[in-house]
Legacy VTK file of the C-alpha trace (Angstrom):
# vtk DataFile Version 3.0
C-alpha trace
ASCII
DATASET POLYDATA
POINTS 91 float
95.862 40.934 -10.471
92.770 41.395 -12.230
94.476 43.570 -15.193
96.990 41.718 -14.790
95.533 38.416 -15.931
93.657 40.565 -18.814
95.954 42.502 -19.665
98.496 39.708 -20.469
95.774 37.795 -21.972
95.542 40.388 -24.724
98.504 40.344 -25.204
99.404 37.336 -24.911
97.045 36.612 -27.917
99.562 39.874 -29.499
95.163 41.737 -29.680
95.801 45.409 -29.036
93.259 47.393 -27.629
92.398 50.604 -25.401
92.739 50.616 -21.552
90.414 53.542 -20.048
90.272 54.841 -16.431
88.158 57.040 -14.746
90.139 59.442 -12.559
89.289 61.589 -9.574
90.598 64.163 -6.593
89.503 65.977 -3.705
89.018 69.227 -6.077
86.530 67.844 -9.102
88.292 69.681 -11.871
91.180 67.868 -12.260
88.637 64.723 -12.403
88.517 62.962 -15.390
89.234 60.105 -17.840
92.216 58.343 -19.220
92.721 55.946 -21.742
96.109 54.493 -23.732
96.654 52.290 -26.425
98.487 48.965 -25.702
99.161 46.588 -27.626
102.519 42.955 -27.794
105.585 45.938 -28.023
104.422 47.973 -24.461
106.437 47.070 -22.420
104.568 46.924 -18.999
105.475 46.853 -15.311
102.694 45.612 -12.980
103.645 46.587 -8.640
101.582 46.239 -5.978
101.566 47.044 -2.296
101.619 44.123 -1.012
103.091 40.571 -1.253
100.657 37.925 -0.913
98.263 37.044 -4.165
95.298 37.763 -3.145
91.568 35.232 -4.390
90.861 35.660 -8.257
87.024 36.592 -8.712
86.267 34.964 -12.021
83.053 36.766 -12.994
85.331 40.344 -11.811
87.853 38.602 -15.028
85.062 37.610 -17.608
83.366 40.590 -17.333
87.505 42.635 -18.059
87.606 40.660 -20.953
83.718 41.280 -21.974
85.464 44.515 -21.917
88.460 44.456 -23.795
87.027 42.570 -26.678
84.729 45.632 -27.199
84.801 48.577 -29.329
85.472 50.707 -26.482
88.022 48.739 -24.382
89.000 47.960 -21.134
87.103 50.046 -18.990
88.648 49.644 -15.513
85.544 48.724 -13.572
84.613 48.298 -9.611
84.953 44.529 -8.315
81.632 43.188 -8.321
81.140 40.809 -5.330
81.437 37.003 -5.629
78.973 34.804 -6.934
78.340 32.191 -4.260
77.148 29.602 -5.741
74.132 28.373 -3.985
74.381 24.445 -1.765
70.732 22.814 -3.178
69.499 20.044 -0.169
68.950 16.938 -0.774
65.609 15.842 -0.044
LINES 1 92
91 0 1 2 3 4 5 6 7 8 9 10 11 12 13 14 15 16 17 18 19 20 21 22 23 24 25 26 27 28 29 30 31 32 33 34 35 36 37 38 39 40 41 42 43 44 45 46 47 48 49 50 51 52 53 54 55 56 57 58 59 60 61 62 63 64 65 66 67 68 69 70 71 72 73 74 75 76 77 78 79 80 81 82 83 84 85 86 87 88 89 90
């Protein structure tokens, strides 16, 4: 869902970009990196294995958007733990 948000935002703005991800298999000789060019003329289909919409980690969205706006393009990264605000006690 997070990638869908970032990709859709970029395409809605008519901003083309590179999307890259690493691939790994049990056989390390077939591991590698893939990249595709996405722009407003791209046809995308998102399919999820579960029907529930996940909680959105805004920090991850921001990190993915920074990546998508960089010269290297959007690079898939592992979701960071959500930032939990610290409540200050009133004294």
